[in-house]
C-alpha positions as CSV (number, residue, x, y, z in Angstrom):
1,M,-5.0,-24.9,20.0
2,T,-2.0,-22.7,20.5
3,L,-0.7,-19.6,18.8
4,L,2.9,-20.2,17.7
5,K,5.8,-17.7,17.6
6,I,6.6,-16.7,14.1
7,A,10.4,-16.6,13.3
8,R,11.5,-13.4,11.7
9,M,14.0,-12.8,9.0
10,G,17.5,-13.3,10.5
11,H,16.6,-16.4,12.4
12,P,18.7,-19.4,11.1
13,V,15.6,-21.7,11.0
14,L,14.4,-19.7,7.9
15,L,17.5,-20.4,5.9
16,Q,17.7,-24.2,6.3
17,P,16.0,-26.8,4.1
18,A,13.2,-28.6,6.0
19,L,13.0,-32.3,6.5
20,P,10.2,-34.6,5.2
21,V,7.4,-35.3,7.5
22,A,7.9,-39.0,8.4
23,D,4.3,-39.8,9.4
24,P,1.7,-37.2,8.1
25,Q,-1.0,-38.9,10.2
26,A,0.9,-38.6,13.5
27,P,-1.0,-36.8,16.3
28,A,1.9,-34.3,16.7
29,V,1.6,-33.4,13.0
30,R,-2.2,-32.9,13.2
31,T,-1.7,-30.7,16.3
32,L,1.0,-28.7,14.5
33,V,-1.3,-28.2,11.4
34,A,-4.1,-27.0,13.6
35,D,-1.8,-24.6,15.6
36,M,-0.3,-23.3,12.3
37,I,-3.8,-22.6,10.9
38,E,-4.8,-20.7,14.0
39,T,-1.5,-18.8,14.0
40,M,-1.9,-17.9,10.3
41,L,-5.4,-16.7,10.7
42,D,-4.5,-14.7,13.9
43,A,-1.7,-13.0,12.0
44,G,-3.9,-12.2,9.0
45,G,-1.7,-14.4,6.7
46,V,-2.6,-16.5,3.7
47,G,0.2,-19.0,4.2
48,L,2.5,-20.3,6.8
49,A,5.3,-22.8,6.5
50,A,6.5,-25.0,9.4
51,P,10.0,-23.4,9.4
52,Q,8.3,-20.1,10.1
53,V,7.1,-21.5,13.4
54,H,10.5,-23.0,14.3
55,Q,9.7,-26.5,13.0
56,G,12.1,-27.7,10.3
57,L,9.4,-29.9,8.5
58,R,8.2,-29.9,4.9
59,L,4.6,-28.7,5.4
60,F,2.7,-25.5,5.1
61,V,-0.8,-24.3,5.6
62,Y,-2.7,-21.9,3.2
63,R,-5.9,-20.3,2.3
64,V,-7.4,-18.2,-0.5
65,P,-9.7,-15.5,0.9
66,D,-12.7,-14.4,-1.3
67,T,-11.0,-11.1,-1.9
68,R,-7.9,-12.7,-3.3
69,S,-9.6,-15.3,-5.6
70,T,-9.1,-14.6,-9.3
71,G,-12.1,-16.6,-10.6
72,D,-13.0,-20.1,-11.5
73,D,-9.4,-21.3,-12.0
74,D,-8.5,-19.9,-8.6
75,P,-11.5,-20.2,-6.3
76,P,-11.6,-19.2,-2.6
77,R,-10.2,-21.9,-0.3
78,L,-10.7,-22.6,3.3
79,P,-7.5,-23.1,5.4
80,A,-5.8,-26.4,4.5
81,A,-2.4,-28.0,4.7
82,L,0.0,-29.5,2.2
83,I,2.5,-32.0,3.7
84,N,5.7,-33.1,1.9
85,P,4.8,-31.0,-1.2
86,V,6.4,-31.1,-4.6
87,L,5.9,-28.2,-7.0
88,E,6.8,-28.0,-10.7
89,P,6.1,-25.3,-13.2
90,V,3.6,-26.2,-15.9
91,D,5.5,-24.0,-18.4
92,D,7.9,-21.1,-18.5
93,D,5.2,-18.4,-18.3
94,M,6.1,-16.1,-15.3
95,V,4.5,-13.0,-13.8
96,D,5.6,-10.5,-11.2
97,R,3.6,-10.7,-8.0
98,M,3.5,-8.4,-5.0
99,E,4.4,-10.4,-1.9
100,G,4.7,-9.9,1.8
101,C,5.7,-12.4,4.5
102,L,4.8,-13.0,8.1
103,S,8.5,-13.4,8.8
104,I,9.3,-10.0,7.2
105,P,6.6,-7.9,8.7
106,G,5.8,-4.5,7.3
107,L,7.6,-5.0,3.9
108,R,6.5,-6.0,0.4
109,G,8.2,-6.6,-2.9
110,W,7.6,-7.7,-6.5
111,V,8.7,-11.3,-7.0
112,P,8.8,-13.2,-10.3
113,R,6.7,-16.4,-10.0
114,Y,5.4,-19.1,-12.4
115,R,1.9,-18.4,-13.5
116,R,0.9,-22.0,-13.3
117,I,2.3,-24.9,-11.2
118,A,1.6,-28.6,-10.8
119,W,1.5,-29.6,-7.1
120,R,1.3,-32.8,-5.1
121,G,1.6,-33.9,-1.5
122,M,-0.6,-35.1,1.3
123,N,-3.4,-33.2,3.0
124,A,-4.0,-32.9,6.8
125,Q,-5.8,-36.3,6.8
126,G,-2.7,-38.0,5.3
127,Q,-4.3,-38.5,1.9
128,E,-2.4,-37.9,-1.4
129,T,-3.6,-34.9,-3.2
130,H,-2.6,-33.0,-6.4
131,G,-3.6,-30.4,-8.8
132,I,-2.7,-27.4,-10.9
133,A,-2.6,-24.0,-9.2
134,T,-3.0,-20.7,-10.9
135,G,-3.4,-17.1,-9.8
136,F,-3.1,-16.3,-6.2
137,L,-3.0,-19.9,-5.0
138,A,0.0,-20.6,-7.3
139,N,1.8,-17.6,-5.8
140,V,1.0,-18.7,-2.2
141,F,2.2,-22.3,-2.9
142,Q,5.5,-21.0,-4.4
143,H,6.1,-18.6,-1.6
144,E,5.5,-21.3,1.1
145,Y,7.5,-23.9,-0.8
146,D,10.4,-21.6,-0.9
147,H,10.3,-21.4,2.9
148,L,10.7,-25.2,3.0
149,N,13.9,-24.8,1.0
150,G,15.4,-22.0,3.1
151,I,14.5,-19.2,0.7
152,L,12.9,-15.9,1.6
153,Y,11.1,-13.8,-1.1
154,P,13.8,-11.1,-1.2
155,M,16.2,-13.8,-2.4
156,R,14.0,-14.2,-5.5
157,M,13.6,-10.6,-6.3
158,T,15.4,-9.3,-9.4
159,D,15.3,-5.6,-8.3
160,L,15.4,-4.7,-4.6
161,G,14.3,-1.2,-5.6
162,R,10.8,-2.7,-6.0
163,M,10.7,-3.5,-2.3
164,G,9.2,-1.2,0.3
165,F,7.2,-0.7,3.4
166,D,3.5,-1.7,3.2
167,T,2.3,1.9,3.9
168,E,4.5,3.4,1.2
169,M,3.7,0.7,-1.4
170,A,-0.1,1.3,-0.7
171,R,0.4,5.1,-0.9
172,Y,2.4,5.1,-4.2
173,G,0.8,2.2,-5.9
174,E,1.7,-1.5,-6.3
175,R,2.3,-1.5,-10.0
176,P,5.2,-3.6,-11.4
């Protein structure tokens, strides 16, 4: 496996919509998924979209660490992939969530996100998969899905005054 270079905010690849993965079972896709998981874990992330590693494809990898799980509706999850995902809000209920991004290192901000989303796509084995995501997982899915559409989290923020450096946000609290 290979650690991949992560594109940072300002690189054009992050602002372009990604293309569908033509063959989710192709060896090159499996290698990309494995390399993305290794890169995500090495960087300490919880999600990583293909455009973030300079690949304009509709796929992302994710995980829910034990410390980020919000209970039975949002259990811890081992690293996995979602290929050609489609997300839809279950209802209009939204919540502000603190987000960071491997492509915007050192910064965090409060982003409005749907509380519950329906999702579907293919897993790393090329099998169709679907479900309802809540809590932390719903947030990760929406964040990574935005990357597939050329959107970075500051573009979703309603108040840029609620964005700051990690160290300052930790020192002065992360309350909405």
